[in-house]
C-alpha positions in Angstrom: 4.9 17.4 36.0 8.4 16.5 35.5 8.9 12.7 34.9 11.4 10.8 37.0 11.0 7.3 35.7 14.4 7.1 34.0 16.0 7.4 37.4 13.6 4.9 38.8 14.4 2.5 36.0 18.1 2.9 36.7 17.4 2.1 40.4 15.4 -0.9 39.4 18.4 -2.2 37.3 20.6 -1.9 40.4 18.1 -3.7 42.6 17.7 -6.5 40.1 21.5 -6.9 39.9 21.7 -7.1 43.7 18.9 -9.6 44.1 20.0 -11.8 41.3 23.8 -11.8 41.2 25.9 -13.0 38.3 25.3 -16.7 37.6 27.3 -19.5 36.1 26.0 -20.2 32.7 26.0 -23.5 30.9 28.4 -23.8 28.0 26.7 -22.6 24.8 23.7 -21.2 26.6 22.2 -17.8 25.8 21.0 -17.2 29.4 19.0 -18.6 32.3 15.5 -18.2 33.7 16.1 -16.4 36.9 12.4 -15.7 37.8 9.3 -17.7 36.9 5.7 -17.2 38.1 2.6 -18.9 36.8 2.2 -20.8 33.5 5.5 -20.5 31.6 6.8 -23.0 29.0 9.8 -23.2 26.7 9.7 -24.4 23.1 13.1 -26.0 22.5 14.9 -25.9 19.2 14.1 -29.6 18.6 10.3 -28.8 18.8 9.8 -30.2 22.3 7.7 -28.0 24.7 8.4 -28.3 28.4 7.7 -26.3 31.6 10.3 -23.6 32.2 11.6 -23.6 35.8 13.8 -21.2 37.6 17.5 -21.8 36.9 16.9 -23.6 33.6 19.3 -22.7 30.7 18.0 -21.2 27.5 19.6 -21.4 24.1 19.5 -19.6 20.8 16.6 -20.7 18.7 14.3 -21.4 21.6 11.0 -19.6 22.5 9.4 -18.7 25.8 5.6 -18.8 26.1 3.8 -17.3 29.1 0.2 -18.1 29.8 -2.6 -16.1 31.4 -0.9 -14.8 34.5 2.5 -16.2 33.7 5.6 -14.1 34.0 9.3 -14.8 33.4 12.6 -13.0 33.7 15.7 -14.0 31.7 19.2 -13.0 32.4 21.5 -13.4 29.4 25.2 -14.2 29.4 26.1 -10.6 28.6 24.3 -9.3 31.6 21.2 -8.2 29.8 17.7 -8.7 31.3 14.3 -9.3 29.6 11.1 -9.4 31.6 8.1 -11.1 29.9 4.5 -10.4 30.9 1.4 -12.7 30.6 0.2 -14.1 27.3 3.6 -13.4 25.6 5.6 -15.3 23.0 9.2 -14.4 22.9 11.9 -16.1 20.7 15.7 -16.0 21.1 16.2 -15.9 17.3 20.0 -15.5 17.1 22.1 -15.0 20.2 25.9 -15.0 20.1 28.1 -13.8 23.0 31.8 -14.1 22.0 33.0 -10.7 23.4 33.6 -9.8 19.8 31.7 -6.8 18.3 31.8 -8.3 14.9 30.4 -11.8 16.0 28.1 -10.8 18.8 24.3 -11.0 18.1 21.2 -10.2 20.2 18.4 -10.8 17.8 15.0 -11.7 19.4 11.4 -11.7 18.3 8.3 -10.5 20.2 5.4 -12.2 18.5 2.7 -11.3 21.0 2.3 -9.9 24.5 4.7 -7.4 26.1 8.2 -7.1 27.6 10.7 -4.8 29.2 14.4 -5.0 28.5 17.7 -3.7 29.9 20.5 -4.3 27.4 23.8 -5.9 28.3 27.3 -5.9 26.9 26.4 -6.9 23.4 24.4 -3.8 22.9 27.3 -1.7 24.2 29.9 -3.4 22.0 27.9 -3.0 18.8 24.5 -1.5 19.0 23.8 -2.4 15.4 23.8 -6.1 16.4 21.0 -5.7 19.0 17.5 -5.9 17.5 14.0 -6.7 18.8 11.7 -7.7 15.9 7.9 -7.5 16.1 5.2 -8.2 13.6 5.2 -4.5 12.5 8.5 -2.9 13.4 12.1 -3.5 14.5 13.7 -1.9 17.6 17.3 -1.0 17.6 19.1 0.5 20.6 21.1 3.6 21.2 20.9 3.2 25.0 19.9 0.5 27.5 16.2 0.3 28.5 12.8 0.2 26.9 9.3 -1.4 27.0 7.3 -2.8 24.1 3.8 -4.3 24.1 1.0 -5.1 21.7 -2.3 -3.2 22.2 -5.8 -4.9 22.0 -6.3 -3.4 18.5 -3.1 -5.1 17.2 -1.0 -1.9 17.2 2.3 -1.8 19.0 3.4 0.6 21.7 7.0 1.3 22.5 8.5 3.5 25.2 12.1 4.4 25.9 13.0 4.2 29.6 16.8 4.7 29.5 18.8 6.7 27.0 17.5 6.2 23.4 16.2 3.6 20.8 15.3 3.6 17.2 12.0 2.1 15.8 12.0 1.2 12.1 9.7 -0.4 9.6 9.0 -0.1 5.8 7.4 3.3 6.4 10.5 4.8 8.0 12.4 5.2 11.3 11.8 7.2 14.4 14.5 7.9 17.1 13.3 8.1 20.7 15.0 9.5 23.8 14.2 8.6 27.4 10.5 9.1 28.2 9.3 9.2 24.6 6.8 6.7 23.0 5.6 5.7 19.6 2.7 3.7 18.3 3.1 1.4 15.3 -0.2 0.7 13.5 1.1 -1.7 10.8 4.4 -2.7 9.0 4.1 -0.2 6.2 3.0 2.9 8.1 5.8 4.9 9.8 5.8 4.8 13.6 3.8 7.7 15.1 4.9 9.7 18.2 2.4 9.5 21.1 2.1 10.5 24.7 0.7 7.0 25.6 3.2 4.7 27.2 3.7 1.1 26.0 1.1 -1.4 27.2 3.2 -3.5 29.5 0.7 -4.6 32.3 1.7 -6.2 35.6 -0.9 -8.8 36.5 -2.8 -8.4 39.8 -2.4 -11.3 42.3 -5.1 -13.9 42.1 -7.8 -13.6 44.8 -7.7 -16.4 47.3 -10.8 -17.9 48.9 -11.1 -19.3 52.4 -13.0 -22.5 53.1 -14.7 -22.3 56.5 -14.4 -25.8 57.9 -17.4 -25.7 60.3 -19.7 -23.7 58.0 -21.8 -25.7 55.5 -24.5 -25.0 53.0 -28.0 -26.5 53.2 -26.8 -29.6 51.3 -23.9 -30.2 53.8 -21.1 -28.9 51.6 -18.4 -26.5 52.9 -19.2 -22.8 52.5 -16.7 -20.8 50.4 -16.2 -17.4 52.1 -14.3 -14.7 50.2 -11.7 -12.8 52.2 -12.8 -9.4 53.6 -12.4 -6.5 51.3 -9.3 -4.4 51.7 -9.7 -1.2 53.7 -10.5 1.9 51.7 -7.6 4.1 50.8 -7.8 7.7 52.0 -8.5 10.2 49.3 -5.4 12.2 48.6 -5.7 15.5 46.7 -2.7 15.7 44.3 -0.7 18.9 44.3 -1.3 21.3 41.5 0.5 20.4 38.3 3.8 22.2 37.6 3.6 23.8 34.2 7.1 23.6 32.7 8.2 26.0 29.9 9.0 24.3 26.6 12.8 23.8 26.1 14.5 26.4 24.1 15.1 25.6 20.5 18.7 24.3 19.8 20.6 25.8 16.9 22.9 23.5 14.9 25.4 25.1 12.6 26.9 22.0 11.0 23.9 20.5 9.1 23.6 20.0 5.4 20.4 20.1 3.4 19.3 18.6 0.2 16.0 19.7 -1.4 14.1 18.5 -4.5 11.2 20.6 -5.7 9.1 21.6 -8.7 8.9 25.2 -10.1 5.1 25.6 -10.7 5.8 28.3 -13.3 7.7 25.9 -15.6 6.8 22.5 -14.2 10.5 21.7 -14.1 11.9 19.7 -11.2 15.3 20.2 -9.6 17.5 19.0 -6.8 19.8 21.3 -4.8 22.2 20.6 -2.0 23.7 23.0 0.6 26.6 22.2 2.9 27.9 24.1 6.0 31.3 24.9 4.4 33.0 27.3 2.0 30.9 30.4 3.0 27.6 28.6 2.6 25.4 29.3 5.6 23.5 26.6 7.4 20.0 25.9 6.0 18.1 24.6 9.0 15.4 27.1 8.1 13.8 24.2 6.1 12.2 23.2 9.5 10.3 26.4 9.9 7.3 24.7 8.2 5.2 23.2 11.0 4.5 20.8 12.6 7.9 19.0 12.1 10.5 20.1 14.7 13.0 17.2 14.8 13.5 17.8 18.6 13.6 21.6 18.6 16.0 22.3 15.7 16.1 25.9 14.6 17.8 27.9 12.0 21.0 30.0 12.6 20.8 33.7 12.4 23.0 33.9 9.3 20.8 31.9 7.0 21.1 33.1 3.4 18.6 30.6 1.8 15.5 29.0 3.4 13.0 26.4 2.2 9.7 26.3 4.1 6.2 25.1 3.7 3.3 27.5 3.0 -0.4 26.8 3.4 0.1 23.1 4.1 1.8 21.0 6.7 4.4 18.4 5.9 2.9 15.3 4.2 5.3 12.9 5.9 8.5 12.9 7.9 11.1 10.5 9.3 14.3 10.3 11.2 17.3 8.1 11.8 18.8 8.9 15.2 18.6 12.1 17.3 19.6 15.5 15.9 22.8 15.7 18.1 24.1 12.3 16.7 26.9 12.4 14.2 24.9 10.1 11.9 21.5 11.8 12.3 19.3 12.0 9.2 15.9 13.6 8.9 13.6 13.7 5.8 10.2 14.8 4.8 8.0 16.5 2.1 5.5 19.3 1.6 2.8 19.9 -0.9 3.5 23.7 -1.3 6.3 25.9 -0.1 8.7 28.6 -1.0 12.4 29.2 -1.5 13.7 32.4 0.1 17.0 33.8 -1.1 18.3 37.0 0.5 14.7 37.8 1.6 13.1 37.2 -1.8 10.5 34.3 -1.8 9.7 32.1 -4.8 6.9 29.6 -4.8 7.7 25.9 -5.1 5.7 22.7 -5.1 6.2 19.1 -4.2 9.2 19.8 -2.1 11.2 16.8 -0.6 14.1 17.3 1.7 16.9 15.5 3.6 19.0 16.9 6.5 22.0 15.7 8.3 25.6 16.2 9.4 28.0 15.3 6.6 30.8 12.9 7.4 34.1 14.7 8.0 36.7 14.1 5.2 39.0 12.3 7.6 36.3 9.8 8.5 35.3 8.9 4.9 36.2 5.4 3.7 39.7 5.0 2.2 40.1 5.0 -1.6 39.3 1.6 -3.1 36.7 0.5 -0.5 33.2 -0.4 -1.5 30.1 0.2 0.7 26.9 -1.8 0.3 23.7 0.1 1.5 20.1 -1.0 2.1 17.0 1.2 1.9 16.1 2.8 5.2 13.3 5.2 4.4 12.1 8.0 2.1 9.2 10.0 0.9 6.4 9.1 -1.5 7.5 10.6 -4.7 5.6 13.3 -6.7 5.2 13.9 -10.4 3.1 15.8 -12.9 0.8 12.7 -13.2 0.2 12.2 -9.4 1.9 10.7 -6.4 3.5 7.3 -6.1 5.3 5.3 -3.5 9.1 4.6 -3.0 9.0 1.0 -1.8 12.6 0.0 -1.8 16.1 0.4 -3.1 19.8 -0.3 -2.7 23.1 1.5 -3.3 26.7 0.4 -4.0 29.2 3.1 -3.3 32.8 3.0 -4.6 34.9 5.5 -2.6 37.8 7.4 -4.1 39.4 8.9 -1.0 40.7 12.3 -1.9 39.6 11.7 -5.5 36.1 11.5 -6.8 34.2 8.2 -6.3 30.9 7.0 -7.7 27.9 5.0 -6.7 25.0 3.1 -8.4 21.6 3.5 -6.9 18.5 1.3 -7.6 15.1 2.7 -6.7 11.9 0.7 -6.7 8.9 2.9 -7.1 5.2 2.0 -7.3 2.9 3.9 -9.7 -0.6 2.9 -10.7 -0.2 -0.5 -9.0 3.0 -1.4 -10.9 6.5 -1.5 -9.5 9.3 0.1 -11.5 13.0 -0.4 -10.7 15.2 2.3 -12.2 18.8 3.0 -11.7 21.0 6.1 -11.6 24.6 6.9 -11.2 25.9 9.5 -8.7 29.3 11.0 -8.0 30.9 11.1 -4.6 33.1 14.1 -3.8 34.2 13.8 -0.2 31.0 13.3 1.7 28.9 15.0 -1.0 26.5 13.3 -3.4 25.8 14.8 -6.9 24.2 13.5 -10.1 26.1 12.1 -13.1 23.2 10.8 -15.1 21.7 12.7 -18.0 18.2 13.9 -17.3 18.6 13.2 -13.5 19.2 15.7 -10.8 20.4 14.3 -7.4 22.0 15.9 -4.3 22.8 14.7 -0.8 25.6 13.5 1.5 26.9 10.7 3.7 26.8 10.8 7.5 28.5 8.9 10.3 31.9 7.4 10.6 33.0 5.6 7.5 29.9 7.0 5.7 27.6 4.7 7.7 24.4 6.3 6.3 23.5 8.2 3.1 20.7 10.6 2.2 19.7 12.1 -1.1 17.0 13.9 -3.0 16.4 13.2 -6.7 14.5 14.2 -9.7 14.4 11.7 -12.6 12.1 10.4 -15.3 10.2 7.1 -14.6 8.2 5.2 -17.2 4.5 6.1 -17.3 5.0 8.7 -14.5 7.1 11.4 -16.2 9.6 13.4 -14.2 9.4 12.5 -10.5 11.1 13.8 -7.4 11.5 12.4 -3.9 13.9 11.7 -1.0 15.7 8.4 -0.2 17.8 7.3 2.8 20.2 4.3 3.0 22.0 2.4 5.8 25.4 0.8 5.3 25.4 -3.0 5.7 29.0 -3.8 4.8 32.3 -2.0 3.9 35.3 -3.6 2.3 37.2 -4.4 -0.8 35.0 -4.9 -3.9 34.8 -8.4 -5.2 37.4 -9.3 -7.8 
């Protein structure tokens, strides 16, 4: 049955705005408690705990704690709303509303319980500065409405209600559009897509009892008589479910692909990159290996080369953003697969891939600028000696404009219980990434305006692990002139 809750959610936002019109906020405050029910307290920044009442101002650094049956709704100065359910601990970690995209911050922590949120102007000015942090994942926005709640087993449920969000942890990132949900089991395992919506309960009203003044028990005390039960609801037979056809696959013709794999005949590893330019056909055929679909991507009809899995599903996958986004990146790996060139298939093993839309040349950073990047995800690497884990990394890119630039990449890998940090140098040619280190093969690209993200596959030697291959994805944290 077709879901309609995004429209209901939008209607709810308009109703809330009508019932609770814009309020005057105290100078320096983050927001105001505009609805309180039951047991609700606020832990002030000075360590003092007090009862939170309707109309009370809230400041950055303060926490709201709801008890069993307690509920609260907070309106922030940028117009955003947060609704807190019973048994919830919510902290306003860092809130700044200066009407300046560079200075604004909406950084909050959900430590237990559940909440719903509708984002305000801060999320619209700079979505990178709107984050909800939990014990197992961080939620960033690409839209304006979502729900998040802890489950009884300690896992986390997250559902998008308006537009889109992105859920990230050490295991990777997953982008969600309206109506989609994920479950986060722990901080190191990537979020998993699910059909189960986030656990954000609404408490039932407490049952009242009526004391009958002229009715007494045998010992002379008043009798307590419960109210009569509610009338039974009529049984309504639901209409038959409407079976909808799955959406047609969407073909994208501007995606680049990087693939690192091992030739089982020679045990040699290699990394290759294909870009949608200069008579090179789009290579979305990499997604023909099930079950990964990345929201119904398909290959174009003029594919010259394909990479696909054979006999085994993808071991792992991850995404940053949605496939239609300019800065979208998807990644994953297979155990076995094949490379098909002009209809001729060759077996490959331990294949790792990245896919995305390269940054147009006109949107690449100007010559002389330096970009700092943090680790955003990747695949567990593979080698002749077994599999290991890519646990972190960083990249410093020095852009050359129309000329060739370069970057230094540090990768922290875990093999046999020991972490190894190794470095490699890569060349930057436009938005393309290639290797410039002896014995190392690397390929990839930048995505987004000003090269806001980067994706690469690599094959390189690591101590005690031999030649290894994998995929790594990075997110830009700063861009400017390099330090003198």
